[in-house]
Structure formats: structure tokens, C-alpha cells
N, C-alpha and C positions, 0 to 999 in steps of 0.2 A: 833555083831554090823553090819558088812557088809559081807554078804555071808560067814560067818564063816572063815574069813581070819586067817592064821597062818604063822609064820615065823620060819622055821626050822633052828636050829643051832646044833652044835655037841653034846650038852647035852640034847636036847629035842626040844620043840617048844614054842615059844611065841604066846599066843592066845589073842584075843581082845574082848572077851565077856564083859570085863570091861576095862576101860582105863588103859594103862600101863605107869608107871612112870619110866623115865630114869633119874638116878641120876648122876649129873655132878661131876667129880673129876678132877680138874685142878692141874697139877703138875708143872705149870710154876711159876717162881719167880715174874712175872709181870701180873698175872691174874687181870682183871678189877674188879672181884667180891670178891675175898678173899685175895688179896695182897700177894699171895705166901705162904699162911698158910700151904699148903699141898705139898710144894716142897721137903720136906725131907721124906725119905722112911717110917719111923715109923708112922709119922703123916698121910701120904697118905694112908697107909694100914689100920690104925685105922679108918680113915674117910670112906674108901670104905666099910668096914664091917658095920659101923654105918648106912650108906645109905641103905644097903641091909636089915639090921634089921628093919629099919623104913618103908620099903615097896618098895624099888626100884626093878623093874623087869628086868632092864637092867642097867649096870654100864658103863658110858661113860668116858674114860680117855683121856685127852688131854695134850700136852706138848708144844704147840705153840699158843700163844694168837692171835686171829684174830679180836680183838676189834678195834674200830676206833683209828687210829694212831699207829697201830701195826707195828712191825719190824720183818721181817722174820728171822728165825733161820735156821742154817744148818741142814741137815738130821742127821748128826752125833750127834749134840747136842740134837736134839729131841729124838733120839734113846737112848742116855745116860740118859735122864730124864725118859723115858717111861719104858724101858725094865726091870730095877730092880723092879719097882712097879708091873708090870704085873706078873713077875715071883714070887713075894712075895704073890700076891693075888690069882692067878689062881688055885693053887692046892686045895684051900678051898672054892672056889667061886661056888655057885650053880645057878647063873644067868649069862647070856651071858655078856662078857666083850667086849665093843665096843672101838675101837681105833679111836680117833678124829684126823685125819691127812689127808692131801691132797697129800702127797709124797709117791710114790710107795715103795721106799727103806725103809721108816719108817714103812709103813703098813706091809711089809714083815717081818721085824724084830719083830714087835709086835705080828704078828700071830705066828711066831716061838716061842715067849716067852709064848704064851698061850691065846692070844686074840681070840675072836670068831666072830667078826663083824667089818666092816670098815664103819666109819662115815666120809664122804668126803664133805667138804664145796665147793670143786671145781668140784663136780659132775662127778667124775671118768674121768676127762680130762687130768690128768697127765699121761705122757707116760707110758704105761704098767700097770696102776692101774686096769682097767677092766679085763685084762687078768690074773693078779694076783688073783683077787677075784674069777674069774671063775675057775682057776686051784685049788685054795684052797677050793672051794665049800662053801664059807662063805656068810652070808647076807651082803648087802650093803645099806647104806643110801645115796641117791643122793640128794644133796641140791642145791637149786637155788640161785645164786647170780647175781646181775645186773652187766654187764660188765666183766672186768677182775680183777685179784688180785690187781693190782696197783690202781684201781679206784673203788673198790667194795663198799667203804663207802662214796666216794666223789661225785659220780654221781648217781642220783636217777632216778627211772623209770618214764616214762610219759605215759599218756593215761590209758586205762583200763588194770590194771596189771594182773588180774586173767587169762584171756586167754593167755597172754604172758607167764606166768609161766607154764600154762598147756602145751603150745606148747613146751617149753623147756623140760618139763618132758617127753613128747612123744618122742622127739629126743634123749634124754639121755637114756631113758629106752630101746629104740630100739638099741642104740649103745651097751648098756650093754648086751642085749640078743644076739646081733650079736657076742659079744666077748665070749659068752658061759655061762653067768650068767642066772640062772633059774629065771623065772618071780616071783615065790613065795619066792624068796630071796631078792626082791627089796622093799625098803621102801623109801618114798618120803618126802622131807622137803622143804617147800616153802621159807625158808630162811628169817625169821623175822629179820629185822635190817640190812640186806645186800643189800644196794642200794635201800631202800624204805623210803618213808616219814613216819612220825608217823601215818598219816591217812591211808596210804596204809598198814602199819603193822597191824593196828587195823582191817581193812577190811579183810586182809588175815587170821588173827587169828580167826575171827568169820566166816570164809568161807571155812574151811577145807573140808567140804562136797563137794565143787566144784571140788576138785582134786581126790576125792575118786573113786574107781573102782576096779582094780585088785590088788592094792597095799595099804598097811597101810600108813597113813599120820601122820607125826611127826610135832609138833609145839614146837619151842623153844623160848619163850618170857621172860624167867626168868631173872629178874633184869635188863632188858634192858631199855634204857633211855625213849623211847616213852611211857612207862607205866605211867610216871609222868603226862603227859598231858592227857592220857586216863583214869587213875584211881586215880590220885592225888599223887602217890608215885611209886617208883620202888623197894620198900622193899619186904621182903619175903611174907608179908600178901597180898600185891598187886599182886605179882607174882603168888601166889597160886590162887587168884581170877581169874587172867588171864588164868591160866591153866584150871580152871573150865569152863570159857567162851569158850576156845578153844575146849574142849571136847564137850560142847553143840553145837559148830559149826561143829563138825564132826571129830575132831582129835582122832586118835587111841593111840598115844603116846605123852606124854608131857615131854620135857627135862627141868629139874629143878635143882636148887641148894639145896633147902630145901625140902627134900622128906616128912618129917613129916607133915609140914604145908600143903603141896600140897595134901597129902592123906586125911587129915581132910577136906579140901575144896571139893575134888572130891566126897567123899563118904558121905558127910553130908546129901545129898538128894537122895542118891542112895542105 
């Protein structure tokens, strides 16, 4: 797709000749999308391997909801939810396991349990996170959010959002490199739904090419509310269509709940 990018991880490389599907596994009891269906170890492991069988090239496991109205959980609780699942899955997993967390302590515990990648909605701003990723030699996903954690859903961006997000990426990428993270281990996520209006989300989703360069671009629009206005629904069919639109707009990775539906939408014309 773009200059033959690849993201190296401990088990090989993720390549982007075709779009990569990141399958979401929420092990939170209050997930906005699945109501805690995978909060128990057996159901979480079963679903993880189902996502991989259906075509997920990356598995993203999260244990703290960051939906609108979210309530932070302690690092200890997040670790308690995450680590048993990662330990259960990792020995038999042939795709990279990404841990969706903003806390350095949680990321470290997840990596020790067998995770291969850090997906950070806070853009590696938690104390020690960038240094941890550098020392572990793992890929990182740097996400853009507007403002800070306490107002990331309540205050929306103003003006032309694309150059503002690109400037954020330039700053955070430089901070990551300065901490010792290799450029070819950085993935960028413009943060659909984090401090953006529905119209801004739609623009970002279809403008991933704007952020492309040395780093793969991830778009995560699955089941988010703005899809109802944009596509008439935020169900899995609409989410799959949105993923296809994001790929057409230049995304290398799409983060989704329903891998099977997304794969069918992505490869229907490819």
C-alpha cells in the first residue's frame, strides 16, 4: 500500500499489502458494545480464537472502558482482568496480541504475560510508558484524543481538525523516538470518537491518507455512535461498511468488533 510498510513484532511482521483487521476483545464488565459478554476467562479465550479464525491479523485486548461516561479503574483491577486472559491465549496465538491500556503498570504486566504490542489511547503520555515500550522493543499505537482524559468526550475540536491531529502525531512520534522507540514500530490512530463531532469523525475516517507517511494508520470506528448519522446505523453491517470506507480513505488497519463481517466488506471488491 505505502512504501511496503511493515511492523515487526516478536513473532514476525505485520505487513500492509492488504488491509489488516484488528479484532477487539473487551474483557470489561461494562463494555459499551458487548455488555461484558467476554469478562470471564473461558468466554474471552473462545472469542479471541474465533476472531483470529475469522481473519483478525491483530488481537486487541482491553480491560478498561473509555466510552462516553467512562469511569476509570485502578491499575490493579485492570491487571486482574487482563493478565489471566493473555496468559491463556498467548501460547497458542499466532498473531500479535495488543494490550489496550494507557497505564504503564498495566502495560508492563500485560507484556510480561505475553502481549506483543501496546495500544495507548493516551498517546504514550503516562509516565514511563514510552520508556517501557522502548525497553521491551514492542510496537506501539499512538492515538489522538482531544484534550485530557477528564474531558476527552465532553469537549470537541474546533477548526480544521486534520492538521491539528497531524501536528499531535509529529510531536508524539518525536517523543517516542526520543525515548528509544524505533520508527518502524509506531502505528498512528487519529482517535475516532475522542473529542470529535460526528462530521469530524466522518472526515477523519475518509482521510486516513492525510496522516500516512512513515507509519501505518489505524482507524477504529466500529459500533460508534456517529455511524448512525453517517450510515443510518451503528450495527455490525454499518461498521463493516465504515471499515471499507476507511480503507478506501487510506487506512492500513481497521479496529473492529465483527471480524467476519468486516472481512467480507473489505475483500468484496479486492
